[in-house]
Phi, psi and omega in degrees: 000132178291125185267061175243134180305314185280357165297327184303311181293317179304313191288320178294318179287330181280330184250351178211060185304329187259000180291155174288132184251316188198146172229151174214108188056232175281350184276136180218153183228148172257171186292325182286326171308307183298318178300320182293313177303322174300312178308319180287327170291331176295318175296321177291322177300315191293315176302331178277001182087015179270150178195201188303131181085000178279169177234126182259099182268136186229127176233113184183148176291139189293133168227172185292333178305320188297336175297325178291321177293320176303315187276329174307309182305318181285334182289329181264009174088009173279164178252119174285134186221092177284151175237138182302127182297335179292339185297139180277180177299324172293330188273329175292320177302319178290328178292311180289335171297327178284309186274342185044051178303154173287329180208145167249119183257131175228165176268173185295349181282345188290327183067178198282338186294310180293317178302317178298313183298330176251025182301312182281345186279331186232137187287333175225142175239136173228144175244137182280137185113181186278339187236152175216157181285170173302132186098349189233147181267131179274121195281333184308299177291340173293315178298316183305321187267349186274131171294147176288107182268068184299317188264006177305129183304141174250130178283357188299139173251161180293335184260004172296155173282132172258342179198155180229122175256124183280134175225158187262139178267166183296343181277353186081356171274150178293148180232128180273109172279113180275116176251132174279157178305304187304320182297320182283327171302313177300316179305316181292313181286324183295315183288332189297338192295332176296341175284343181301315183269358189265350180093170187268010182279355181080182186240151173262116193259127187249001186274139171296141186268017161278350176270156172290324179305324180292313174288327179300300178309322176295325179286326171299313178297314181296340175286342176243020175049044168254150181289155174244128186243117186266146183248128183306320176220144184274041173288158182292318178291318171313304184292311187305321183294320184292321173305312189298317191283313192258348177049061183279159177273331190230138174221135172238134175212150174292161179309311182303325182283331179297320184292325178292330181285321183293332180276340186297139170277357182288138189272143173195152179285099175298336181281356175280338176290145182259335181205141172229157187209156174209181179160216178069301177259161171309137188241126186275118189298327184305328180289322183288337176291317176297325180290327180290337177279332181282326188243062195298336183260013185261133166281159191245142172211152171250119186243148181233131178185188181200159175309322179289336183235343183090190175293127185249309192224155177204152184227139189232147166043242192296331183298327176303320178275326180292326195227059181309131175094342184283149172259010181086212182238162176304145179274183181303128168084003178252128174252146179228149163215170179240117183236119182058040188068357181258138182290133175227142184238149175217132181175167189284358181271003189287149179308160170284335185148183175269133184297132174052028176235072184301321184299311177287336176287323176293323180302324184273358179238129184227108188047046185080003175257134174283118180279119187281334189088348183265132171284138188215160166230152181234126183273186188292340177273348174095018172276123192259135180236119181283130188245354176168189189234142185273337180255168176273355183293134176273131181247118176229114180060030176100344187262143171266125182228124183272120179311316188294333182282324176293324183292316173304310180298333176281352176302125180108350183283137185301134175084006179259123178271324180202156181218148174225145177241128173232167174259141174244143178304137184220131184276356176264310191256005184081289178228154173240161175276118173246131178263120178251127188223148176249115189267159174290151178312118171085012177266120179298157177293131172291150176279159171312316186301317177295323179289320180294324176305311186296322183285337180313122178093342176274309184222159179294158185295330182291349178267000193281143174297151177247352175211148181232131176232137178258143175236147175299325178207140175271130181303136175230159173283143185301323189274327190242344190072009179280145182304122181271092188290323181294326173298321183292316180300326177296316175310312185286322174300314183287332164303318184272354179296000000 
C-alpha cells in the first residue's frame, strides 16, 4: 500500500464519494467534494509555478477550502506549512525568512500592508477569495476557471516532506518540524484503530489547524471514512452546541477545554459519545471522574505525544484512576526508554528533523532514539510518568512558548531592570507563563493587565504572562551575568509552597 498522505483522501473518495467528510458551522463537504476541489487546487498551484520540493506557507483563519489546499500541496510534492493566524507582521517575517516558502497564502484579513512588507521575502503571494491586494494573486477566480485534475500524476515519494509544523525552541526562534508522508501516514493509521469501536459518527475537533494534532485527527478519521466536525471556536458553549448538532462519537480536548464544556449550560446528550480523550497538559484524575459521570458510555484515554514524534503513549479507562499522573504505555510499533532520567522514543512515526537546523536535529537524536526533553519514570509494569521538563520550553494549553521570546518582547517596559519568564504548574493549562521581574528602585510591580497591554501586537496573546512576581534581585551567573532561569523557578516554587 502506498504510504502517501493524499492517498487517504483518494481511497475515501473512491470508496465513499457521497459520505460526509467534514463540517464547519453550516458548511459541509463530501469526500468527492474535497477531491474535486483538491484537483482544481493542483491545477492552480501548478499554474503559479509551484512543484516538488517547494513550501506552501498558509496564514489564514481556517475554512474547509484549506483542506483541499493541504492535499493539493502534497500531491504536487510540496510541503504544506500553516502559520498561526495570531502571528503579527514581525513574527510572520521571521518565519518566512527561516522557511523560505515559494508562496505565502493568506486570507483577506491580512491586508495590503503585510503583503507589501513581505514582498521581497517571498517570491509569490496569494490570497484566498475573489480579491487580493496589489502584489498578490486572488485564488478565487483561478479556482473557478481551473479544471479538476483529479487523476494528475504525482511526483511525490513516501520520504518527501508533506508538511512542516512550527514549534518554538528554547532560543525563542521557530523550528519547523518536517514530517514525511510515510511518518504521517503511519501516525494516522496507527491511531485510527481507536475509532473502530467508537462508531461511524466521527470526531468533533477542537484543535486549531495550524497545529499538527488537528490535521492528524482529520487523517485518522478519514482513514476510516468518518467525518470530522470542526468547531469555529473552542468555547464551552460552542463545543456543547456542536455536540448536540453533530452527534459525534469521539471528542478529544485539553483539560482547559474540558473544564469549559463541563461548565457550559448548553444541553446535549452526553450518553451518545463513545470515546473521550485528553492530554497535552498535566491531567488531574479528578477531572476524568467528572467526565466519566457526564459521558457514562464513553471509553476514556489520556494520550502523550508531540509534533516531533506523534502519538507515543496512552492510558485508558480504569488505569487512569489507578495510576494518577501516568501517561500509560507506548503504542503499537513504539519503543520507549529512560536514559539519564529523560524519556526517549523510537519508532517509524518520528519526524525527519527540524527544517534547515542540522545541529538542533542532531541534538534531539541519540543512536536512533528521539530525545523528548521530558523527565520521566517507569514503574515495574511499564507505565510511564512524566516528572518534569529537561528543556525550558513552556507548554500552556497545548502551545509551546519559548521564555526567551517573551523576555525579548518585554524589553523596554518602564521600570523593569531585569526579567525572567518561567512556566508554573497549573491544573487547567498544564503550565502558565509567569513573569519574574527585578524592578528599578521605587517602581511598583505592574499589574498583569498592563503587561498584557504592552505585549499586544508584539507577540501572540497565548504567550502573554498570566502571573507576575517581583524579586529584589534576579539570580545571575557570576562569570557572565546571565539570568539563572532554573534557579528563579526554584525560588518561585518554594515561595508558593
